[in-house]
C-alpha positions as CSV (number, residue, x, y, z in Angstrom):
1,M,62.6,-38.1,73.4
2,Q,61.1,-40.3,70.7
3,P,57.5,-39.2,71.5
4,A,58.6,-35.7,71.2
5,Y,60.2,-36.2,68.2
6,I,57.1,-38.0,66.8
7,G,54.9,-35.2,68.0
8,E,57.2,-32.6,66.4
9,K,57.0,-34.5,63.0
10,I,53.3,-34.6,63.1
11,M,53.1,-30.9,63.8
12,K,55.3,-30.0,60.8
13,K,53.1,-31.9,58.4
14,M,50.2,-30.4,59.7
15,L,51.6,-27.1,59.2
16,T,52.7,-27.9,56.0
17,L,49.4,-28.8,54.9
18,I,47.8,-25.9,56.4
19,I,50.3,-23.6,54.3
20,I,49.5,-25.3,51.2
21,M,45.7,-25.4,51.4
22,V,45.1,-21.8,52.9
23,P,44.9,-20.4,49.3
24,F,42.2,-22.7,48.2
25,F,40.0,-21.5,51.3
26,L,40.1,-18.0,50.0
27,Y,38.4,-18.7,46.9
28,A,34.7,-17.8,46.9
29,Q,32.0,-20.6,47.4
30,D,30.5,-20.1,44.1
31,N,34.1,-21.5,42.5
32,L,34.4,-25.0,41.6
33,I,37.7,-26.3,42.7
34,L,38.8,-29.2,40.6
35,A,42.0,-31.6,40.7
36,V,43.2,-33.6,37.8
37,L,44.8,-36.7,38.5
38,D,47.4,-38.3,35.9
39,F,45.5,-40.8,33.9
40,N,46.1,-44.4,33.8
41,T,47.5,-45.8,30.5
42,E,47.5,-49.4,28.9
43,K,50.8,-51.3,28.9
44,D,51.0,-50.9,24.9
45,L,50.9,-47.1,25.0
46,P,53.8,-44.5,26.2
47,V,54.4,-44.4,29.9
48,N,53.9,-40.6,29.7
49,L,50.6,-40.6,27.7
50,G,48.5,-40.6,30.8
51,K,50.3,-37.3,32.3
52,D,50.2,-35.5,29.0
53,L,46.6,-35.9,28.6
54,A,45.8,-35.1,32.1
55,D,48.1,-31.9,31.3
56,L,45.9,-31.2,28.3
57,V,42.5,-31.2,30.9
58,R,44.4,-28.8,33.4
59,A,45.4,-26.4,30.6
60,R,41.8,-26.2,29.5
61,I,40.2,-25.7,33.1
62,P,41.7,-21.9,34.1
63,Q,39.9,-20.6,30.9
64,Y,36.7,-20.8,32.9
65,S,36.4,-18.1,35.6
66,N,34.3,-20.3,37.7
67,L,36.6,-23.1,37.6
68,Q,39.7,-23.5,40.0
69,L,42.3,-25.9,39.3
70,I,44.8,-27.4,41.9
71,E,48.3,-27.4,40.7
72,R,49.7,-30.7,40.2
73,S,52.7,-29.9,42.2
74,R,50.8,-28.9,45.1
75,M,48.3,-31.7,44.7
76,L,51.4,-34.3,44.8
77,E,52.7,-32.3,47.8
78,V,49.6,-32.8,49.8
79,L,49.1,-36.6,48.6
80,K,52.9,-37.0,49.8
81,V,52.1,-35.6,53.2
82,R,49.0,-37.5,53.6
83,D,50.8,-40.9,52.6
84,L,48.1,-41.1,49.6
85,Q,48.7,-42.8,46.3
86,A,46.9,-41.6,43.4
87,E,48.3,-44.3,40.9
88,S,45.8,-46.7,39.9
89,C,42.9,-45.1,41.4
90,M,39.8,-45.3,39.5
91,D,37.2,-46.1,41.8
92,I,35.0,-43.7,43.7
93,A,35.7,-44.6,47.1
94,C,39.5,-43.9,46.3
95,T,38.8,-40.7,44.5
96,A,36.6,-39.3,47.4
97,T,39.5,-39.9,49.9
98,I,41.9,-38.1,47.7
99,G,39.3,-35.3,47.2
100,K,38.7,-34.7,50.9
101,A,42.6,-34.7,51.4
102,L,42.6,-31.9,48.7
103,S,39.6,-30.1,49.9
104,C,38.3,-30.2,46.2
105,S,34.7,-30.7,45.2
106,R,35.4,-32.6,42.0
107,I,38.4,-34.8,40.8
108,I,38.9,-35.7,37.2
109,I,40.3,-39.1,36.4
110,G,40.8,-40.9,33.2
111,K,42.3,-44.3,31.5
112,A,43.8,-44.0,27.9
113,G,43.6,-47.7,26.0
114,R,43.8,-48.8,22.5
115,F,41.4,-50.7,20.5
116,G,42.7,-51.6,17.2
117,D,43.5,-48.7,15.1
118,L,41.5,-46.5,17.5
119,Y,42.7,-44.5,20.9
120,T,40.2,-44.4,23.6
121,L,40.1,-42.2,26.8
122,I,37.5,-43.0,29.4
123,I,37.2,-39.8,31.5
124,R,35.2,-39.2,34.7
125,T,34.5,-36.2,36.9
126,I,33.8,-37.6,40.3
127,D,31.8,-35.6,43.1
128,T,34.0,-35.9,45.9
129,E,31.2,-34.4,48.4
130,K,28.5,-36.7,47.3
131,G,30.8,-39.7,46.6
132,K,29.3,-40.1,42.9
133,G,30.5,-40.0,39.4
134,E,29.0,-36.7,37.8
135,Y,30.1,-36.6,34.2
136,T,31.5,-39.8,32.1
137,R,32.4,-39.7,28.7
138,S,34.5,-42.2,26.4
139,L,36.6,-40.4,23.9
140,V,37.3,-42.2,20.8
141,V,39.8,-40.8,18.2
142,K,41.7,-42.3,15.2
143,S,44.7,-40.3,15.8
144,L,46.1,-38.7,19.3
145,D,46.3,-35.5,17.5
146,E,42.2,-35.3,17.5
147,M,42.4,-35.9,21.5
148,P,42.9,-32.1,22.2
149,K,39.5,-31.1,20.5
150,E,37.7,-34.1,22.4
151,I,39.0,-32.9,25.8
152,N,38.3,-29.3,25.0
153,T,34.5,-30.3,24.5
154,Y,34.7,-32.4,27.7
155,V,35.7,-29.6,30.1
156,N,33.3,-27.3,28.3
157,N,30.5,-29.3,28.7
158,L,31.6,-30.1,32.6
159,Y,31.4,-26.2,32.9
160,K,27.8,-26.0,31.5
161,I,26.8,-28.8,33.9
162,F,28.3,-26.8,36.8
163,M,26.8,-23.5,35.3
164,K,23.3,-25.6,34.7
165,I,23.4,-24.7,31.3
166,P,21.7,-27.5,28.9
167,L,24.2,-29.6,26.9
168,E,24.2,-29.6,23.2
169,K,23.2,-32.9,21.6
170,R,26.4,-34.5,20.0
171,S,26.0,-35.1,16.3
172,S,27.1,-38.4,15.1
173,S,29.0,-39.0,11.8
174,I,27.9,-42.4,11.8
175,A,24.7,-42.9,9.1
176,P,21.5,-44.6,10.9
177,I,21.3,-48.2,10.0
178,T,18.0,-48.8,7.9
179,V,16.8,-52.3,7.8
180,P,15.1,-53.2,4.7
181,K,11.6,-54.4,4.8
182,S,10.8,-58.1,4.3
183,E,8.4,-59.3,1.7
184,L,5.9,-59.8,4.4
185,E,5.9,-56.3,5.5
186,K,5.9,-54.9,1.7
187,G,2.9,-56.7,1.3
188,Q,1.1,-55.6,4.5
189,D,1.9,-52.0,3.7
190,S,0.4,-52.5,0.0
191,I,-2.4,-53.6,1.4
192,R,-3.1,-50.8,3.8
193,N,-2.3,-48.4,0.8
194,I,-4.6,-50.1,-1.7
195,K,-7.4,-49.9,1.0
196,T,-7.0,-46.4,1.0
197,W,-7.1,-46.2,-2.7
198,M,-10.6,-48.1,-2.5
199,W,-12.0,-45.8,0.1
200,V,-11.0,-42.8,-1.9
201,T,-12.4,-44.5,-5.1
202,G,-15.7,-45.5,-3.3
203,I,-16.3,-42.0,-1.7
204,S,-15.7,-40.5,-5.6
205,G,-17.9,-43.0,-7.1
206,G,-20.5,-42.1,-4.4
207,I,-20.2,-38.1,-5.1
208,L,-20.2,-38.7,-9.1
209,G,-23.2,-41.2,-8.8
210,S,-25.2,-38.5,-6.9
211,A,-24.1,-36.1,-9.1
212,A,-25.3,-38.1,-12.2
213,L,-28.8,-38.9,-10.6
214,Y,-29.2,-35.2,-9.3
215,G,-28.6,-34.2,-13.0
216,L,-31.1,-36.6,-14.6
217,L,-33.7,-35.5,-12.0
218,V,-33.4,-31.8,-12.6
219,S,-32.9,-32.2,-16.4
220,N,-36.2,-34.1,-16.7
221,R,-38.1,-31.3,-14.5
222,Y,-36.5,-28.8,-16.8
223,Y,-37.6,-30.6,-20.1
224,D,-41.1,-31.0,-18.6
225,D,-41.3,-27.4,-17.7
226,S,-40.0,-26.5,-21.3
227,N,-42.7,-28.6,-23.0
228,K,-45.5,-27.0,-20.9
229,K,-44.0,-23.5,-21.9
230,Y,-43.9,-24.7,-25.5
231,E,-47.6,-25.7,-25.4
232,E,-48.4,-22.3,-23.8
233,Y,-46.4,-20.6,-26.7
234,K,-48.2,-22.3,-29.5
235,S,-51.7,-21.3,-28.0
236,S,-50.9,-17.8,-27.4
237,V,-52.8,-15.0,-29.0
238,Y,-50.9,-11.8,-28.6
239,R,-47.3,-11.4,-30.1
240,A,-45.8,-10.1,-26.8
241,E,-47.0,-13.0,-24.6
242,A,-45.5,-15.5,-27.5
243,Q,-42.0,-14.0,-27.5
244,T,-42.0,-14.2,-23.6
245,L,-43.2,-17.7,-23.6
246,H,-40.7,-18.8,-26.4
247,Q,-37.8,-16.9,-24.5
248,E,-38.6,-19.1,-21.3
249,T,-39.0,-22.3,-23.2
250,D,-35.4,-21.9,-24.8
251,D,-34.1,-21.0,-21.1
252,L,-35.8,-23.9,-19.6
253,M,-34.2,-26.3,-22.5
254,K,-30.6,-24.5,-21.9
255,K,-31.0,-25.4,-18.0
256,G,-32.4,-29.1,-19.0
257,D,-29.1,-29.5,-21.2
258,T,-26.9,-28.4,-18.6
259,A,-28.2,-30.5,-15.8
260,R,-28.4,-33.7,-18.5
261,L,-24.5,-33.0,-19.1
262,I,-23.9,-33.1,-15.4
263,A,-25.7,-36.3,-15.3
264,Y,-23.4,-37.8,-18.2
265,I,-20.5,-36.7,-16.5
266,G,-21.4,-38.1,-13.5
267,A,-22.4,-41.5,-15.0
268,G,-19.2,-41.7,-16.9
269,G,-17.3,-40.9,-13.8
270,L,-19.2,-43.5,-11.9
271,V,-18.6,-46.2,-14.5
272,I,-14.6,-45.3,-14.2
273,C,-14.8,-45.3,-10.2
274,G,-16.6,-48.7,-10.5
275,S,-14.1,-50.3,-12.8
276,L,-11.2,-48.9,-10.8
277,F,-12.6,-50.1,-7.7
278,L,-12.9,-53.6,-9.1
279,Y,-9.3,-53.5,-10.1
280,E,-8.2,-52.4,-6.7
281,H,-10.1,-55.4,-5.2
282,Y,-8.4,-57.6,-7.6
283,V,-5.0,-56.2,-6.5
284,K,-5.8,-56.3,-2.8
285,N,-7.1,-60.1,-3.1
286,K,-4.0,-60.9,-5.0
287,Y,-1.6,-59.1,-2.3
288,E,-3.6,-61.0,0.6
289,K,-3.1,-64.2,-0.8
290,R,0.7,-63.8,-1.2
291,V,1.0,-62.4,2.5
292,A,-1.4,-65.6,3.7
293,E,1.3,-67.7,1.8
294,L,4.3,-65.9,3.3
295,Q,2.9,-66.3,6.9
296,K,2.8,-70.0,6.4
297,E,6.4,-70.2,4.7
298,P,8.1,-67.1,5.7
299,K,11.5,-68.1,3.7
300,K,9.8,-68.7,0.4
301,T,11.4,-66.3,-2.1
302,T,9.3,-67.2,-5.3
303,L,6.7,-64.7,-4.1
304,F,7.5,-61.0,-4.6
305,F,5.5,-57.7,-4.5
306,A,5.5,-54.9,-6.9
307,P,4.0,-52.0,-4.9
308,T,5.8,-49.3,-7.0
309,R,4.3,-51.0,-10.3
310,D,0.7,-51.7,-8.9
311,H,0.6,-48.1,-7.1
312,F,1.8,-46.6,-10.5
313,S,-0.8,-48.5,-12.4
314,L,-3.5,-47.3,-9.9
315,G,-2.4,-43.6,-9.9
316,L,-2.5,-43.6,-13.6
317,I,-6.0,-44.9,-13.7
318,H,-6.8,-42.1,-11.3
319,L,-5.3,-39.4,-13.3
320,F,-7.2,-40.4,-16.5
């Protein structure tokens, strides 16, 4: 009688399991069947906190048409029939075994803890078919009242992953840390900037010098032509011819004066650029000397760079 009794008991368990799981086989293949295990909690937290947080996840999942949730009561009934324990199940192997028993493709597990004044929840979604983690996040809040919002975001991102929708980048409220530059880096940056100024000054001086030379040569040519026309004007006999020569002489003189003015402006600019170039060269040598000293003695604090002051003076000279 005992073997028959054992066989009858096994048949009852199998029949119960089939009755429980039949509704889940009726869902379309496009639906993602999920199960949420009660979350584990640290000892200093309330006993029911893990279940309450898991219930928040369970309440969020049915809002998405492509996500199907195995109810907690049915899940516990299947685990009881299969003699499986869901408590303290945080590794992938254990989760995959439970997932196969529940015939679900994903299982969500989590662990709640506390770090100082902050509450933490490590929540993971396990792909039970592939036996690997799919989506993991560590939720950190100052108050448990903020946890529902974070859980909503997690489930929403999980849905996007299933639907292959790109996730939005998380915005951080923490300001980026900026490391102040050392005196050596300031000096090297200043030297590069001053070299750029020197290039600009050199090119500008070259252009102004060329303009001065061109103006000088052209003005001399106009003055020579004007003198020749003036000599022709003095020797002319006819009045009409004399008036024409006089007008041509005046025009050449005006062109010569304009070209000579360009030569003066170019020469003045060349002198200014030359003086500025010498000053820039002086500042560059000063900075290079300081950089060399800092490279020998990195901790030396008596040396300093004033790029704002020096660059302001350079810019002021360029402006005027």
